[in-house]
N, C-alpha and C positions, 0 to 999 in steps of 0.2 A: 530477435523475439522481442515484441514492442511491451512496453510497461502495464499496457493493459490488461494481454493474454496472458502475462506473469504473475498479473495479482487473482485472477481467474485459478490460473494453475495452481499457484500454493493454496488457496480458498478451497479449492475441489479435493486436493490432499490433505488437507486439514479436516473437512469434512469425514473424508473416509479414515483418515488416522485418528480423530476421536471416535471412530465409534465401535473400530476392530477390537478393543478388547472385549467389548460386549458381547461380542458374536463368535467369540471362540476358545475353547478352551484346552487349547494349547499355550502353553509357559510360552511366552514371548513371542508367538506365533509360530515359532520354528519347532518347539520343544516337544516332549511326549506327552498326547493327550492323558487328561485327567480328567478324574470325573465330576467335581467341580473346581472349579479356581476358587481363592480368595479373596476379597474385596482387595486385600493389599495386593495381591498380585494383579489385582484389574489396574489401582491407581498408578503403581508402579510402569504398568505398561503404560497409562494414558502417558505418566510423564515421559518416557524414551519417547512415544510418540509427538507429544508437544514440542521436544527436544529437537527432531528429527524435521519435523515442518518447521521450526524456526530456524533451522539451520538450509532447508532448502531456502527458503524466504532469503535469508541471508547472502546464500552464494547467488542466486539471479538479482540479486539486486547488487550487490557484484559485479555481476556479467553485463548488467546494461549498463551501470556506468558507475561512480563513487559511492561507496557504503558509508551511509550516514551511523554515527554511532548513535547510540541508544539508552537510554537511562534506566532506571530501575521501572519505570512507569510504565514507559512500555511495553515490559516484560510483563509485568502484573496486569496490565490491560488486554494482553497478549494470552495470557493462563487466562484470564475471565471468558475470553472468548474462547478459547479450545475447549474448557469445561463446557458451558452452553450449548457447543457443535456438538456435542458429544453425550446429549440430553437424549435426543431419539433411541440410540443404543443402551441408556440405563433404563429408560421409560420401558424397552424391551424385554430386559435382561431382568430387572427386580420389580416391575410393577403389572405391568401384564401376563409374563410368563409366572411368577411366582417363585419361590426360592427354588423349589427343585424342579 
C-alpha cells in the first residue's frame, strides 16, 4: 500500500467513524438498542472512534515505514479535525431532526 492510498483510507475511515455515534441508538454500536442515547454516550463513542482512527493511522504509518513520534499538538489538531468531520452527523441528529 502506498502512502497516498493510506492517507485516503484513514480519512475515509475517520469520516465514517466520526458520524457513526449520531446515526445509531445502540450503545457502542453493538449494545442494546435504546430509545434515545444521551449526549454523554455519544461523546464517549466519539472519543472511542477517534482513538480507533488514530490507531489505524499509526498502524498504517508503521506498516509503510518508520513511525514518527507525535507531540500533543498533533493529537489536539487531530481531535479538532475529527470533531469537524462529525459535524454532518451532529446536524442530522440535533439540528435537522430535533431532539425527539
